[in-house]
N, C-alpha and C positions, 0 to 999 in steps of 0.2 A: 474572622470566621473560625469557629471552634474546630478542634481536632475530633477524629472519629469517623464513623461511617454514617452518613446523613441521607435520609430520604426527604423528599420535599424541600430540597435546598434551593436557595436563590440562584438561578442559573446565570443571571447577569453578573452577580457578584463573583460566582465561581469562574466564569470566563475571564473576568477582569483579573482575578488572582492568578489564573492560569497564564494569561498573556504576560503578566509581569514576571513570571517565573521562567517562561520559555526562553531558551538561550540560542535559538536558531539551529537546533539539531534536526533530527529526522522529521519528515513531513507528517507522519502520523501523530506527532505531538504538536504540530504547528497550529496556531489559533484558527486559520481558515478551515482546516479539516475538522478540528474539535468543535468549532461553532456550528458547522453544518451537521456533524454527527449528533450533537446534542439536540438540534432542532428536529431530528427524525428518530431519536432513540426511544422515545416513549417514556412511560412512567415506571418502568422496572429499574431504572438506573439510579444509583446512589453515588454521592460524592464521598470519596475516601481521602481524609487528610491526616497527616501525622507530621511530626517535626521534620521539616525539610523535604516532604514528599507529598505528591498528589496523584490521584488516579480516579477513574470512574469504574463502577462495578455494577453489573446487572444481576439482579436476584430473580431466579425463576424456580419456584417451589423450594426445594432444599438445596439448590445448587447456586453458587455464586460464580459469575463469569467475569474474570479480570479484563477490563478494557473492552468488554462486549456487553450486549444487552440481554443475552439469554434467549432471544427470539431467533430461531434457526434461519428463517428466510432472510431477515435483515443482516444477520451475522455472516452471511455469504460475502459481505463486504470484505472480509478477510483482512483485518488490521494486522500488519506485520510489525516486527521489532517491538513487541509489547514490553513495557517497563513502567515504573513510576516516573512521573515528571519530577526531577530532583531540583531543589533550589540551589542557588549559587553556593559552592563550597560543600554541598551535601555529599555524602559517600555511602558506604555500606551500612552505617548505623541508621541512615534514613530509610533504606529499604527494609531493614530489620524492624524498625518502628512502624513502618507502613503495613507490613505483614501482620505484626501483632495487633495493630488497630483493626485490620480486616477480620482477623479471627475472633477477636474479642467483641467486635461490633455486630457480628452476625451469629448469635447463639443458635438461631433456628436452622443454620446451614450445616449440612453434613458433608458437602463436597465443594471444594474450591478448584476451579478450572482456570489454568493459565495456558492459553493457546498462543503459539508463536512467541513464546517468551525468549527474550535475549538471554545469552549464557549467564550474565551477571544476575538476572532475576531468577533464573533456574537454580543457580547456586544458592541464592538467598532462600528460595523455597525449600531446598534440601535442609539447610540449617534450621529454618523455622520448624519444619516437620520434626527434626530431631529433638529440638529443645521443647516442643509442645507435645511430644508423644503421638504424632499423627503419622498415618501411612502416606507414602508418596509413591506414585506410579508415573513413569515416563512412558507415554503411549507412542510417541513418535519423535524422531529427530530428523532435521532436514539441513542440507547445506544451503548457503546463500552464495550468489555469484555477482560479481561486479567487474566493470571495466575501468581501469585507471586512465582517465582521459589525459592526464599529464605525462604519461609514460610513453606515448606514441603508439604506433600500430603493433599489436602483439598477436595478430592472427597467424595461424599456421599457414604455410605455403599452400596446402591443399584447399583450405577454406578460402583463402584469398583468391585462388584460381576459380573456385566454384562461384564466388560472388561476381568476379569479372565476367565469367561466361554468362551468368544470369543477366547482368547489366547489358551485355551486348545483345542478348535476345530481346530484352524489353525495349532497347533502343530501336529495334526493327519496327516497333509500334509507334514510336515518336520519342522526343526528348524525355529523359528521365529526370524528375525533379522532386525535391522534398520542400514542402511549404508549411509554415505555421499558421493555423487558423487564427485570425487576428480579431476581426470584428465580432460582436455578439452573434450576428446572423451566421457568419462563417463557423464559429465555434459550435453553435447549435446544430448546424448542418453536418459538420464533421462527426458530432456525436451520433446523430441519426444514421449516418453512413457506417460508423463503427458498429452499431447494433445490427445493421443489415448484413454486415460481413461476419460478425462474431457469432451471432445466435444460431444460424443454420449449421455452422461447423460443429457446435456442441450438441445441438439437437440430433444430428446425424449419429452421434456417439452415445445417445441416450442420456445426455446430461443437460441441465437447464441453462448452463452458461452463467456468466457473472452478473447479468442484468435482468434475470428472469422475474424477480420480485418488483412489483410496481413501486413500493416505497423506496426500494434500493435505486431504481431508475430515477425517481424524483430526487433522491439524495445527490446523485451525480449531476443531474441537470442543474440543481441549485449550486453545487460546488463549482461547476464550470462557469455558470453565469456570474457568481459573486466573487470568485477568486481567480481572475484571469492571470494574475502574476504568479500563481502557484500551481496552475494546471496548464499543460500543453497538449494540444491535439495536432499531431503531425500527419499530413496527407502526402503519400508517396504516389506519384503519377508517372505513367508512360504515355506521352501524348495527352489525349483527353480522357484516358482510362485511369481510374483509381486502382492501384495495386494493393494498397493497404492503408490503415489508419493506426497510429500509435497514440495511446492515451497515457501521458506521463505526469508525475507529480514532481515539483521542484521546491527544494528548501536547502539552504546552507551550502550552495554549490553542488548539491547532489541531485541528479535526475533519477527518479524511480520509475521504471517502466511497469505500469500497473496493469494495463490490458491492451489488447490489439485485435485487429480483424484484418484478414487478408483475402484477396480474390483467389479462389482455388484455381489451380492449373493442373492439366493432365500430363504435360510434358515436364519431366523431372529436371530438365535444364533450367527451368524457371524456379527460382527459390525466393518467393515473395518475402518470407520472414527474414531470412538472412540479408536479403537486399535492403529491406526497410530498416532493419536494425543497424546495418553498417553505415547507411546514409545518415541515420540519426546520430550515431556515434561521431561521425565526422562533423555534423552540424553543431553538436554540443561542444566538441573539442574546439572548433573555431570560435564559439561563443565564450570560451574561457572557463567552462564549468570543470569540475574536478573528477566526478564519479558518475558513471552510467550504471545504475544499480538494477540488475535483473531479478533481484530479490530471491525468495525461497522457492525451492522446488527442484527435484532431480530431473531436469530436462536436458536432452542432448544439446539443443541449440544454446542453452545458457552456458553449459560447460565449454562448448567450442568457442563461443564469443569471448 
């Protein structure tokens, strides 16, 4: 497969090359995710190849979107940790070559957008802009948050007490449990329940939520159906009542909490989010995983966990 920025590429061959290069890193580079993404990405996407580096790029008008399609509704998928997929032993030179191939391969483009770029990619973009005489603007920076599952309980005493109080209150309704949706029917049902909990919360705030676009919902339905080993749907219950659903991605010993939906409570002694996440953290710690990744976003619950 030749180097450069290619439209109309052979998607089967690209996925085969991608799978051979993938080393078990983050989920957004994992073949199950990329396979499903390409199936829904449409015809704006091109394959970018350089020595030791691969990526997909969406072209929309005079703008190139690294790792995205350029279609705003579908790109609400919000792919995190954007970077080139690097081959074995490849380093900074591969990123540099990839950026040069992108710039040279899209002469009609006047703007290159790198959303959710990892620091190493952001640094490479700065260097590329400098040597190519291009302007670079950083529009936003965000922290990411994660829990080290190998380090034991690191919660503050106040948060631990808050979660214990919430658990006691939920136990008044029945035994509290966390279960993994296992069968295809359970997984499909858990996703429907996630939507039922997630969407009203965001609509009440004037936002469409993460699953508003029909193509995006179809993407997740397909990913959940076809990649059961890489996607978890955790249901947290008190008696017969669902407190919340967590939708997580799994790759390389890392759990990435992608989305959630919680039953609203009027009594602030109930904390469905903290309760669900703490149970999930305990569940994955017992399962021997290494990281519970809350990913990007300046949210109080992420910082406190």
